[in-house]
Structure formats: C-alpha cells, structure tokens
C-alpha positions as CSV (number, residue, x, y, z in Angstrom):
1,M,135.8,20.0,-218.1
2,G,137.8,18.6,-215.1
3,G,140.7,16.3,-215.3
4,G,139.1,13.5,-213.4
5,N,141.4,13.8,-210.4
6,G,138.5,12.9,-208.0
7,A,138.6,9.3,-209.0
8,K,142.3,9.1,-208.8
9,A,142.3,10.6,-205.3
10,A,139.7,8.0,-204.2
11,Q,141.7,5.2,-205.6
12,K,144.8,6.5,-203.9
13,R,143.0,6.7,-200.5
14,E,141.8,3.1,-200.9
15,R,145.3,1.9,-201.7
16,N,146.8,3.8,-198.8
17,A,144.1,2.3,-196.4
18,K,144.9,-1.2,-197.6
19,A,148.7,-0.5,-197.2
20,A,148.1,0.8,-193.7
21,G,146.7,-2.5,-192.7
22,G,143.0,-1.8,-192.2
23,S,140.0,0.1,-193.3
24,A,139.3,3.7,-192.8
25,K,138.6,4.5,-189.2
26,S,135.4,6.2,-188.2
27,Q,135.4,9.5,-186.4
28,L,132.0,8.9,-184.8
29,K,133.1,7.5,-181.5
30,A,135.8,10.2,-181.0
31,N,133.2,12.9,-181.8
32,E,130.8,11.3,-179.3
33,K,133.4,11.3,-176.5
34,A,134.2,15.0,-177.3
35,M,130.6,16.1,-176.7
36,T,131.3,17.3,-173.2
37,I,129.3,20.6,-172.9
38,Q,125.7,20.0,-172.0
39,C,122.8,22.5,-171.8
40,D,121.2,22.2,-168.4
41,T,117.8,23.2,-169.8
42,C,117.3,20.8,-172.7
43,K,120.3,18.5,-172.2
44,A,121.6,19.1,-175.8
45,T,125.3,18.3,-176.0
46,F,128.1,20.3,-177.8
47,L,131.7,19.5,-178.7
48,S,134.3,20.5,-176.2
49,T,135.7,23.0,-178.7
50,T,132.5,24.9,-179.1
51,R,133.0,28.7,-178.7
52,E,131.0,30.8,-176.3
53,N,129.2,32.7,-179.1
54,A,127.7,29.5,-180.4
55,L,126.5,28.6,-176.9
56,A,125.1,32.1,-176.4
57,E,123.2,31.7,-179.7
58,H,121.7,28.4,-178.5
59,A,120.8,29.9,-175.1
60,T,119.1,32.9,-176.5
61,N,117.4,31.3,-179.5
62,K,116.2,28.2,-177.8
63,H,115.6,29.2,-174.2
64,T,115.8,33.1,-174.0
65,K,118.4,32.6,-171.3
66,T,122.1,33.5,-170.9
67,V,125.1,31.3,-171.3
68,A,125.6,31.1,-167.5
69,Q,122.0,29.9,-167.0
70,C,122.2,27.2,-169.7
71,F,125.9,26.2,-169.2
72,P,126.8,27.0,-165.6
73,G,130.1,25.1,-165.8
74,F,131.3,26.6,-169.1
75,V,134.6,28.5,-168.9
76,S,135.4,30.7,-171.9
77,Q,138.5,29.7,-173.9
78,A,140.3,33.0,-174.5
79,K,143.0,33.1,-177.2
C-alpha cells in the first residue's frame, strides 16, 4: 500500500498556486506557438524541437517521400 503522497502533493500544488497569486497557467498557447515545422504535403505541424528522425518517419509513412520533399526548410539540429 502507498503512503498517500499523491494527495499531499496535489494539495501542496494548490497552496503554491494560490500563494503565487493566480491559478496554474496553461501550456497550450505556448505549445501552439512552438508548432513551427509544417509538412508541405499535408500541412501537419510539428514542434520546433522535433528531431529529423521523427520528421523522416512522418514523410515515409504518410507520403512515401523524403524529409527534404515534405519539409524543404528544415535544418537538422546536430548536437
């Protein structure tokens, strides 16, 4: 059996949100603004942090095309 820490954590989050002077902020608008990569074929959007292998998977599985064909402006983010 668990110690019931989940309820305590939720209560602490609520207290901290009230103390911070507002309610919890939604991440939806920030996520929507970060959707900057768009497939030229189907107009699907992806987060700006999406890696090339995920885009390649989309291009090959959905359109049988390459990353360059679906995302001509995409520049790989090498580490």
